[in-house]
PDB file with SEQRES, HELIX, SHEET and CRYST1 records, atoms N, CA, C and O in Angstrom:
SEQRES   1 A   65  MET ILE PHE THR GLU SER ILE LEU ASN GLU LYS HIS SER          
SEQRES   2 A   65  ASP SER GLY ILE ARG ILE SER VAL MET SER ARG HIS THR          
SEQRES   3 A   65  LEU ASN ASP GLY VAL THR PRO ASN PRO GLU ILE THR SER          
SEQRES   4 A   65  ASP LYS TYR ASP GLU HIS ILE PRO LYS LEU ALA PRO HIS          
SEQRES   5 A   65  PRO LYS LEU ILE GLY ALA TYR TYR LYS ARG GLU LEU PRO          
HELIX    1 AA1 SER A   39  LYS A   41  5                                   3    
HELIX    2 AA2 PRO A   47  LEU A   49  5                                   3    
HELIX    3 AA3 PRO A   53  TYR A   60  1                                   8    
SHEET    1 AA1 2 ILE A  19  SER A  20  0                                        
SHEET    2 AA1 2 GLU A  44  HIS A  45  1                                        
CRYST1    1.000    1.000    1.000  90.00  90.00  90.00 P 1           1          
ATOM      1  N   MET A   1    -139.706 163.793  11.082  1.00  0.00           N  
ATOM      2  CA  MET A   1    -138.385 163.239  11.152  1.00  0.00           C  
ATOM      3  C   MET A   1    -137.972 162.798   9.751  1.00  0.00           C  
ATOM      4  O   MET A   1    -138.797 162.303   8.983  1.00  0.00           O  
ATOM      5  N   ILE A   2    -136.710 162.977   9.426  1.00  0.00           N  
ATOM      6  CA  ILE A   2    -136.190 162.589   8.125  1.00  0.00           C  
ATOM      7  C   ILE A   2    -135.204 161.443   8.297  1.00  0.00           C  
ATOM      8  O   ILE A   2    -134.330 161.476   9.163  1.00  0.00           O  
ATOM      9  N   PHE A   3    -135.364 160.430   7.455  1.00  0.00           N  
ATOM     10  CA  PHE A   3    -134.445 159.296   7.425  1.00  0.00           C  
ATOM     11  C   PHE A   3    -133.863 159.206   6.023  1.00  0.00           C  
ATOM     12  O   PHE A   3    -134.507 159.604   5.052  1.00  0.00           O  
ATOM     13  N   THR A   4    -132.668 158.693   5.920  1.00  0.00           N  
ATOM     14  CA  THR A   4    -132.062 158.470   4.613  1.00  0.00           C  
ATOM     15  C   THR A   4    -131.758 156.994   4.442  1.00  0.00           C  
ATOM     16  O   THR A   4    -131.473 156.281   5.404  1.00  0.00           O  
ATOM     17  N   GLU A   5    -131.824 156.554   3.199  1.00  0.00           N  
ATOM     18  CA  GLU A   5    -131.436 155.194   2.863  1.00  0.00           C  
ATOM     19  C   GLU A   5    -131.196 155.130   1.361  1.00  0.00           C  
ATOM     20  O   GLU A   5    -131.596 156.028   0.619  1.00  0.00           O  
ATOM     21  N   SER A   6    -130.562 154.094   0.935  1.00  0.00           N  
ATOM     22  CA  SER A   6    -130.251 153.920  -0.475  1.00  0.00           C  
ATOM     23  C   SER A   6    -131.531 153.761  -1.289  1.00  0.00           C  
ATOM     24  O   SER A   6    -132.472 153.087  -0.869  1.00  0.00           O  
ATOM     25  N   ILE A   7    -131.547 154.388  -2.448  1.00  0.00           N  
ATOM     26  CA  ILE A   7    -132.697 154.246  -3.347  1.00  0.00           C  
ATOM     27  C   ILE A   7    -132.806 152.818  -3.864  1.00  0.00           C  
ATOM     28  O   ILE A   7    -133.853 152.413  -4.369  1.00  0.00           O  
ATOM     29  N   LEU A   8    -131.727 152.060  -3.738  1.00  0.00           N  
ATOM     30  CA  LEU A   8    -131.738 150.672  -4.200  1.00  0.00           C  
ATOM     31  C   LEU A   8    -132.413 149.734  -3.209  1.00  0.00           C  
ATOM     32  O   LEU A   8    -132.734 148.596  -3.552  1.00  0.00           O  
ATOM     33  N   ASN A   9    -132.632 150.208  -1.972  1.00  0.00           N  
ATOM     34  CA  ASN A   9    -133.331 149.386  -0.989  1.00  0.00           C  
ATOM     35  C   ASN A   9    -134.795 149.248  -1.380  1.00  0.00           C  
ATOM     36  O   ASN A   9    -135.388 150.163  -1.952  1.00  0.00           O  
ATOM     37  N   GLU A  10    -135.360 148.110  -1.070  1.00  0.00           N  
ATOM     38  CA  GLU A  10    -136.772 147.878  -1.356  1.00  0.00           C  
ATOM     39  C   GLU A  10    -137.626 148.826  -0.521  1.00  0.00           C  
ATOM     40  O   GLU A  10    -137.328 149.069   0.648  1.00  0.00           O  
ATOM     41  N   LYS A  11    -138.667 149.350  -1.111  1.00  0.00           N  
ATOM     42  CA  LYS A  11    -139.590 150.247  -0.396  1.00  0.00           C  
ATOM     43  C   LYS A  11    -140.575 149.398   0.398  1.00  0.00           C  
ATOM     44  O   LYS A  11    -141.155 148.447  -0.127  1.00  0.00           O  
ATOM     45  N   HIS A  12    -140.757 149.752   1.670  1.00  0.00           N  
ATOM     46  CA  HIS A  12    -141.690 149.039   2.545  1.00  0.00           C  
ATOM     47  C   HIS A  12    -142.814 149.970   2.960  1.00  0.00           C  
ATOM     48  O   HIS A  12    -142.722 151.184   2.784  1.00  0.00           O  
ATOM     49  N   SER A  13    -143.868 149.401   3.507  1.00  0.00           N  
ATOM     50  CA  SER A  13    -145.017 150.209   3.917  1.00  0.00           C  
ATOM     51  C   SER A  13    -144.662 151.198   5.024  1.00  0.00           C  
ATOM     52  O   SER A  13    -145.320 152.229   5.162  1.00  0.00           O  
ATOM     53  N   ASP A  14    -143.626 150.896   5.819  1.00  0.00           N  
ATOM     54  CA  ASP A  14    -143.222 151.811   6.885  1.00  0.00           C  
ATOM     55  C   ASP A  14    -142.095 152.756   6.460  1.00  0.00           C  
ATOM     56  O   ASP A  14    -141.514 153.447   7.297  1.00  0.00           O  
ATOM     57  N   SER A  15    -141.790 152.787   5.163  1.00  0.00           N  
ATOM     58  CA  SER A  15    -140.726 153.659   4.661  1.00  0.00           C  
ATOM     59  C   SER A  15    -141.135 155.129   4.651  1.00  0.00           C  
ATOM     60  O   SER A  15    -140.272 156.005   4.594  1.00  0.00           O  
ATOM     61  N   GLY A  16    -142.412 155.406   4.704  1.00  0.00           N  
ATOM     62  CA  GLY A  16    -142.868 156.784   4.604  1.00  0.00           C  
ATOM     63  C   GLY A  16    -142.774 157.254   3.158  1.00  0.00           C  
ATOM     64  O   GLY A  16    -142.720 156.439   2.237  1.00  0.00           O  
ATOM     65  N   ILE A  17    -142.756 158.559   2.965  1.00  0.00           N  
ATOM     66  CA  ILE A  17    -142.634 159.104   1.623  1.00  0.00           C  
ATOM     67  C   ILE A  17    -141.163 159.099   1.239  1.00  0.00           C  
ATOM     68  O   ILE A  17    -140.330 159.665   1.946  1.00  0.00           O  
ATOM     69  N   ARG A  18    -140.848 158.467   0.130  1.00  0.00           N  
ATOM     70  CA  ARG A  18    -139.457 158.378  -0.327  1.00  0.00           C  
ATOM     71  C   ARG A  18    -139.254 159.368  -1.468  1.00  0.00           C  
ATOM     72  O   ARG A  18    -139.958 159.334  -2.477  1.00  0.00           O  
ATOM     73  N   ILE A  19    -138.279 160.242  -1.285  1.00  0.00           N  
ATOM     74  CA  ILE A  19    -137.972 161.277  -2.268  1.00  0.00           C  
ATOM     75  C   ILE A  19    -136.563 161.046  -2.790  1.00  0.00           C  
ATOM     76  O   ILE A  19    -135.603 161.002  -2.021  1.00  0.00           O  
ATOM     77  N   SER A  20    -136.450 160.900  -4.092  1.00  0.00           N  
ATOM     78  CA  SER A  20    -135.135 160.774  -4.717  1.00  0.00           C  
ATOM     79  C   SER A  20    -134.618 162.177  -5.014  1.00  0.00           C  
ATOM     80  O   SER A  20    -135.300 162.984  -5.644  1.00  0.00           O  
ATOM     81  N   VAL A  21    -133.398 162.454  -4.547  1.00  0.00           N  
ATOM     82  CA  VAL A  21    -132.777 163.754  -4.817  1.00  0.00           C  
ATOM     83  C   VAL A  21    -131.572 163.583  -5.741  1.00  0.00           C  
ATOM     84  O   VAL A  21    -130.669 164.419  -5.762  1.00  0.00           O  
ATOM     85  N   MET A  22    -131.571 162.503  -6.497  1.00  0.00           N  
ATOM     86  CA  MET A  22    -130.494 162.267  -7.466  1.00  0.00           C  
ATOM     87  C   MET A  22    -130.725 163.155  -8.680  1.00  0.00           C  
ATOM     88  O   MET A  22    -131.867 163.384  -9.079  1.00  0.00           O  
ATOM     89  N   SER A  23    -129.635 163.657  -9.271  1.00  0.00           N  
ATOM     90  CA  SER A  23    -129.790 164.489 -10.455  1.00  0.00           C  
ATOM     91  C   SER A  23    -130.351 163.682 -11.622  1.00  0.00           C  
ATOM     92  O   SER A  23    -131.104 164.201 -12.446  1.00  0.00           O  
ATOM     93  N   ARG A  24    -129.978 162.419 -11.680  1.00  0.00           N  
ATOM     94  CA  ARG A  24    -130.498 161.525 -12.718  1.00  0.00           C  
ATOM     95  C   ARG A  24    -130.356 160.087 -12.224  1.00  0.00           C  
ATOM     96  O   ARG A  24    -129.496 159.777 -11.399  1.00  0.00           O  
ATOM     97  N   HIS A  25    -131.204 159.234 -12.739  1.00  0.00           N  
ATOM     98  CA  HIS A  25    -131.200 157.825 -12.352  1.00  0.00           C  
ATOM     99  C   HIS A  25    -130.471 157.012 -13.422  1.00  0.00           C  
ATOM    100  O   HIS A  25    -131.077 156.195 -14.115  1.00  0.00           O  
ATOM    101  N   THR A  26    -129.166 157.246 -13.545  1.00  0.00           N  
ATOM    102  CA  THR A  26    -128.373 156.577 -14.567  1.00  0.00           C  
ATOM    103  C   THR A  26    -127.203 155.834 -13.940  1.00  0.00           C  
ATOM    104  O   THR A  26    -126.908 155.975 -12.753  1.00  0.00           O  
ATOM    105  N   LEU A  27    -126.549 155.042 -14.775  1.00  0.00           N  
ATOM    106  CA  LEU A  27    -125.299 154.419 -14.360  1.00  0.00           C  
ATOM    107  C   LEU A  27    -124.218 155.494 -14.340  1.00  0.00           C  
ATOM    108  O   LEU A  27    -124.492 156.644 -14.684  1.00  0.00           O  
ATOM    109  N   ASN A  28    -123.011 155.149 -13.948  1.00  0.00           N  
ATOM    110  CA  ASN A  28    -121.941 156.144 -13.804  1.00  0.00           C  
ATOM    111  C   ASN A  28    -121.583 156.865 -15.096  1.00  0.00           C  
ATOM    112  O   ASN A  28    -120.930 157.907 -15.050  1.00  0.00           O  
ATOM    113  N   ASP A  29    -121.995 156.338 -16.248  1.00  0.00           N  
ATOM    114  CA  ASP A  29    -121.706 157.041 -17.499  1.00  0.00           C  
ATOM    115  C   ASP A  29    -122.599 158.266 -17.681  1.00  0.00           C  
ATOM    116  O   ASP A  29    -122.364 159.072 -18.581  1.00  0.00           O  
ATOM    117  N   GLY A  30    -123.619 158.413 -16.839  1.00  0.00           N  
ATOM    118  CA  GLY A  30    -124.505 159.569 -16.892  1.00  0.00           C  
ATOM    119  C   GLY A  30    -125.536 159.522 -17.992  1.00  0.00           C  
ATOM    120  O   GLY A  30    -126.301 160.472 -18.162  1.00  0.00           O  
ATOM    121  N   VAL A  31    -125.574 158.435 -18.747  1.00  0.00           N  
ATOM    122  CA  VAL A  31    -126.488 158.333 -19.881  1.00  0.00           C  
ATOM    123  C   VAL A  31    -127.401 157.108 -19.765  1.00  0.00           C  
ATOM    124  O   VAL A  31    -128.618 157.207 -19.922  1.00  0.00           O  
ATOM    125  N   THR A  32    -126.800 155.975 -19.494  1.00  0.00           N  
ATOM    126  CA  THR A  32    -127.537 154.709 -19.461  1.00  0.00           C  
ATOM    127  C   THR A  32    -128.427 154.641 -18.220  1.00  0.00           C  
ATOM    128  O   THR A  32    -127.929 154.741 -17.099  1.00  0.00           O  
ATOM    129  N   PRO A  33    -129.741 154.471 -18.409  1.00  0.00           N  
ATOM    130  CA  PRO A  33    -130.631 154.351 -17.243  1.00  0.00           C  
ATOM    131  C   PRO A  33    -130.217 153.176 -16.358  1.00  0.00           C  
ATOM    132  O   PRO A  33    -129.882 152.102 -16.857  1.00  0.00           O  
ATOM    133  N   ASN A  34    -130.242 153.386 -15.051  1.00  0.00           N  
ATOM    134  CA  ASN A  34    -129.922 152.325 -14.111  1.00  0.00           C  
ATOM    135  C   ASN A  34    -131.141 151.419 -13.984  1.00  0.00           C  
ATOM    136  O   ASN A  34    -132.183 151.863 -13.501  1.00  0.00           O  
ATOM    137  N   PRO A  35    -131.034 150.160 -14.405  1.00  0.00           N  
ATOM    138  CA  PRO A  35    -132.189 149.266 -14.360  1.00  0.00           C  
ATOM    139  C   PRO A  35    -132.658 148.944 -12.945  1.00  0.00           C  
ATOM    140  O   PRO A  35    -133.775 148.464 -12.756  1.00  0.00           O  
ATOM    141  N   GLU A  36    -131.810 149.206 -11.950  1.00  0.00           N  
ATOM    142  CA  GLU A  36    -132.190 148.931 -10.558  1.00  0.00           C  
ATOM    143  C   GLU A  36    -133.053 150.042  -9.961  1.00  0.00           C  
ATOM    144  O   GLU A  36    -133.709 149.835  -8.940  1.00  0.00           O  
ATOM    145  N   ILE A  37    -133.056 151.216 -10.590  1.00  0.00           N  
ATOM    146  CA  ILE A  37    -133.825 152.344 -10.058  1.00  0.00           C  
ATOM    147  C   ILE A  37    -135.099 152.488 -10.883  1.00  0.00           C  
ATOM    148  O   ILE A  37    -135.096 153.049 -11.979  1.00  0.00           O  
ATOM    149  N   THR A  38    -136.166 151.974 -10.334  1.00  0.00           N  
ATOM    150  CA  THR A  38    -137.463 152.021 -10.997  1.00  0.00           C  
ATOM    151  C   THR A  38    -138.412 152.911 -10.198  1.00  0.00           C  
ATOM    152  O   THR A  38    -138.174 153.185  -9.022  1.00  0.00           O  
ATOM    153  N   SER A  39    -139.467 153.351 -10.832  1.00  0.00           N  
ATOM    154  CA  SER A  39    -140.377 154.306 -10.186  1.00  0.00           C  
ATOM    155  C   SER A  39    -141.056 153.743  -8.936  1.00  0.00           C  
ATOM    156  O   SER A  39    -141.594 154.511  -8.139  1.00  0.00           O  
ATOM    157  N   ASP A  40    -141.046 152.438  -8.749  1.00  0.00           N  
ATOM    158  CA  ASP A  40    -141.645 151.876  -7.537  1.00  0.00           C  
ATOM    159  C   ASP A  40    -140.707 151.978  -6.329  1.00  0.00           C  
ATOM    160  O   ASP A  40    -141.095 151.622  -5.217  1.00  0.00           O  
ATOM    161  N   LYS A  41    -139.480 152.460  -6.538  1.00  0.00           N  
ATOM    162  CA  LYS A  41    -138.510 152.603  -5.444  1.00  0.00           C  
ATOM    163  C   LYS A  41    -138.673 153.926  -4.694  1.00  0.00           C  
ATOM    164  O   LYS A  41    -138.164 154.067  -3.582  1.00  0.00           O  
ATOM    165  N   TYR A  42    -139.374 154.893  -5.283  1.00  0.00           N  
ATOM    166  CA  TYR A  42    -139.508 156.213  -4.662  1.00  0.00           C  
ATOM    167  C   TYR A  42    -140.880 156.794  -5.002  1.00  0.00           C  
ATOM    168  O   TYR A  42    -141.547 156.340  -5.932  1.00  0.00           O  
ATOM    169  N   ASP A  43    -141.293 157.811  -4.231  1.00  0.00           N  
ATOM    170  CA  ASP A  43    -142.583 158.458  -4.460  1.00  0.00           C  
ATOM    171  C   ASP A  43    -142.435 159.722  -5.307  1.00  0.00           C  
ATOM    172  O   ASP A  43    -143.279 160.012  -6.154  1.00  0.00           O  
ATOM    173  N   GLU A  44    -141.373 160.458  -5.074  1.00  0.00           N  
ATOM    174  CA  GLU A  44    -141.139 161.699  -5.812  1.00  0.00           C  
ATOM    175  C   GLU A  44    -139.669 161.797  -6.209  1.00  0.00           C  
ATOM    176  O   GLU A  44    -138.788 161.318  -5.495  1.00  0.00           O  
ATOM    177  N   HIS A  45    -139.421 162.417  -7.344  1.00  0.00           N  
ATOM    178  CA  HIS A  45    -138.049 162.657  -7.801  1.00  0.00           C  
ATOM    179  C   HIS A  45    -137.885 164.170  -7.897  1.00  0.00           C  
ATOM    180  O   HIS A  45    -138.548 164.824  -8.702  1.00  0.00           O  
ATOM    181  N   ILE A  46    -136.992 164.723  -7.068  1.00  0.00           N  
ATOM    182  CA  ILE A  46    -136.767 166.166  -7.041  1.00  0.00           C  
ATOM    183  C   ILE A  46    -135.289 166.426  -7.324  1.00  0.00           C  
ATOM    184  O   ILE A  46    -134.511 166.627  -6.391  1.00  0.00           O  
ATOM    185  N   PRO A  47    -134.892 166.424  -8.595  1.00  0.00           N  
ATOM    186  CA  PRO A  47    -133.477 166.594  -8.936  1.00  0.00           C  
ATOM    187  C   PRO A  47    -132.907 167.969  -8.581  1.00  0.00           C  
ATOM    188  O   PRO A  47    -131.688 168.131  -8.517  1.00  0.00           O  
ATOM    189  N   LYS A  48    -133.776 168.962  -8.350  1.00  0.00           N  
ATOM    190  CA  LYS A  48    -133.283 170.289  -7.948  1.00  0.00           C  
ATOM    191  C   LYS A  48    -132.593 170.241  -6.580  1.00  0.00           C  
ATOM    192  O   LYS A  48    -131.843 171.155  -6.237  1.00  0.00           O  
ATOM    193  N   LEU A  49    -132.838 169.197  -5.809  1.00  0.00           N  
ATOM    194  CA  LEU A  49    -132.200 169.049  -4.498  1.00  0.00           C  
ATOM    195  C   LEU A  49    -130.874 168.300  -4.588  1.00  0.00           C  
ATOM    196  O   LEU A  49    -130.190 168.135  -3.578  1.00  0.00           O  
ATOM    197  N   ALA A  50    -130.506 167.849  -5.774  1.00  0.00           N  
ATOM    198  CA  ALA A  50    -129.263 167.087  -5.967  1.00  0.00           C  
ATOM    199  C   ALA A  50    -128.049 168.000  -5.888  1.00  0.00           C  
ATOM    200  O   ALA A  50    -128.169 169.207  -6.099  1.00  0.00           O  
ATOM    201  N   PRO A  51    -126.886 167.442  -5.587  1.00  0.00           N  
ATOM    202  CA  PRO A  51    -125.650 168.231  -5.610  1.00  0.00           C  
ATOM    203  C   PRO A  51    -125.382 168.764  -7.017  1.00  0.00           C  
ATOM    204  O   PRO A  51    -125.836 168.187  -8.005  1.00  0.00           O  
ATOM    205  N   HIS A  52    -124.652 169.850  -7.095  1.00  0.00           N  
ATOM    206  CA  HIS A  52    -124.267 170.442  -8.374  1.00  0.00           C  
ATOM    207  C   HIS A  52    -123.427 169.430  -9.161  1.00  0.00           C  
ATOM    208  O   HIS A  52    -122.643 168.692  -8.564  1.00  0.00           O  
ATOM    209  N   PRO A  53    -123.576 169.384 -10.496  1.00  0.00           N  
ATOM    210  CA  PRO A  53    -122.809 168.420 -11.306  1.00  0.00           C  
ATOM    211  C   PRO A  53    -121.296 168.490 -11.088  1.00  0.00           C  
ATOM    212  O   PRO A  53    -120.626 167.460 -11.155  1.00  0.00           O  
ATOM    213  N   LYS A  54    -120.744 169.674 -10.831  1.00  0.00           N  
ATOM    214  CA  LYS A  54    -119.297 169.776 -10.587  1.00  0.00           C  
ATOM    215  C   LYS A  54    -118.911 169.061  -9.297  1.00  0.00           C  
ATOM    216  O   LYS A  54    -117.831 168.476  -9.207  1.00  0.00           O  
ATOM    217  N   LEU A  55    -119.783 169.107  -8.313  1.00  0.00           N  
ATOM    218  CA  LEU A  55    -119.524 168.421  -7.051  1.00  0.00           C  
ATOM    219  C   LEU A  55    -119.583 166.907  -7.254  1.00  0.00           C  
ATOM    220  O   LEU A  55    -118.789 166.168  -6.672  1.00  0.00           O  
ATOM    221  N   ILE A  56    -120.516 166.453  -8.072  1.00  0.00           N  
ATOM    222  CA  ILE A  56    -120.614 165.023  -8.364  1.00  0.00           C  
ATOM    223  C   ILE A  56    -119.354 164.560  -9.090  1.00  0.00           C  
ATOM    224  O   ILE A  56    -118.809 163.498  -8.790  1.00  0.00           O  
ATOM    225  N   GLY A  57    -118.895 165.371 -10.051  1.00  0.00           N  
ATOM    226  CA  GLY A  57    -117.666 165.036 -10.773  1.00  0.00           C  
ATOM    227  C   GLY A  57    -116.479 164.952  -9.838  1.00  0.00           C  
ATOM    228  O   GLY A  57    -115.658 164.044  -9.963  1.00  0.00           O  
ATOM    229  N   ALA A  58    -116.374 165.885  -8.904  1.00  0.00           N  
ATOM    230  CA  ALA A  58    -115.281 165.875  -7.940  1.00  0.00           C  
ATOM    231  C   ALA A  58    -115.350 164.635  -7.055  1.00  0.00           C  
ATOM    232  O   ALA A  58    -114.318 164.077  -6.681  1.00  0.00           O  
ATOM    233  N   TYR A  59    -116.555 164.207  -6.724  1.00  0.00           N  
ATOM    234  CA  TYR A  59    -116.728 163.000  -5.923  1.00  0.00           C  
ATOM    235  C   TYR A  59    -116.188 161.781  -6.671  1.00  0.00           C  
ATOM    236  O   TYR A  59    -115.436 160.987  -6.106  1.00  0.00           O  
ATOM    237  N   TYR A  60    -116.569 161.635  -7.937  1.00  0.00           N  
ATOM    238  CA  TYR A  60    -116.119 160.488  -8.720  1.00  0.00           C  
ATOM    239  C   TYR A  60    -114.623 160.539  -9.002  1.00  0.00           C  
ATOM    240  O   TYR A  60    -113.999 159.492  -9.172  1.00  0.00           O  
ATOM    241  N   LYS A  61    -114.036 161.721  -9.054  1.00  0.00           N  
ATOM    242  CA  LYS A  61    -112.597 161.853  -9.272  1.00  0.00           C  
ATOM    243  C   LYS A  61    -111.809 161.784  -7.966  1.00  0.00           C  
ATOM    244  O   LYS A  61    -110.584 161.909  -7.958  1.00  0.00           O  
ATOM    245  N   ARG A  62    -112.528 161.583  -6.865  1.00  0.00           N  
ATOM    246  CA  ARG A  62    -111.950 161.493  -5.512  1.00  0.00           C  
ATOM    247  C   ARG A  62    -111.213 162.760  -5.140  1.00  0.00           C  
ATOM    248  O   ARG A  62    -110.162 162.709  -4.501  1.00  0.00           O  
ATOM    249  N   GLU A  63    -111.761 163.905  -5.538  1.00  0.00           N  
ATOM    250  CA  GLU A  63    -111.164 165.209  -5.228  1.00  0.00           C  
ATOM    251  C   GLU A  63    -111.732 165.823  -3.949  1.00  0.00           C  
ATOM    252  O   GLU A  63    -111.298 166.894  -3.527  1.00  0.00           O  
ATOM    253  N   LEU A  64    -112.686 165.156  -3.342  1.00  0.00           N  
ATOM    254  CA  LEU A  64    -113.299 165.679  -2.111  1.00  0.00           C  
ATOM    255  C   LEU A  64    -112.575 165.129  -0.887  1.00  0.00           C  
ATOM    256  O   LEU A  64    -112.109 163.989  -0.908  1.00  0.00           O  
ATOM    257  N   PRO A  65    -112.472 165.918   0.177  1.00  0.00           N  
ATOM    258  CA  PRO A  65    -111.819 165.429   1.392  1.00  0.00           C  
ATOM    259  C   PRO A  65    -112.653 164.347   2.072  1.00  0.00           C  
ATOM    260  O   PRO A  65    -112.254 163.821   3.111  1.00  0.00           O  
TER     261      PRO A  65                                                      
END                                                                             
């Protein structure tokens, strides 16, 4: 079974394996590392599963339905 939750939530022993599918762990500027996202929040980081950068841009520009 797969569950989703915010990477900012604290990881608990019953969280199972947590996989980050974010393209990068940065603030909205895309450069500055987000201090809230630390390696203890997830078990694996697989950015290849993240949305395409153009889709992320459209999301931030509110171009998505």
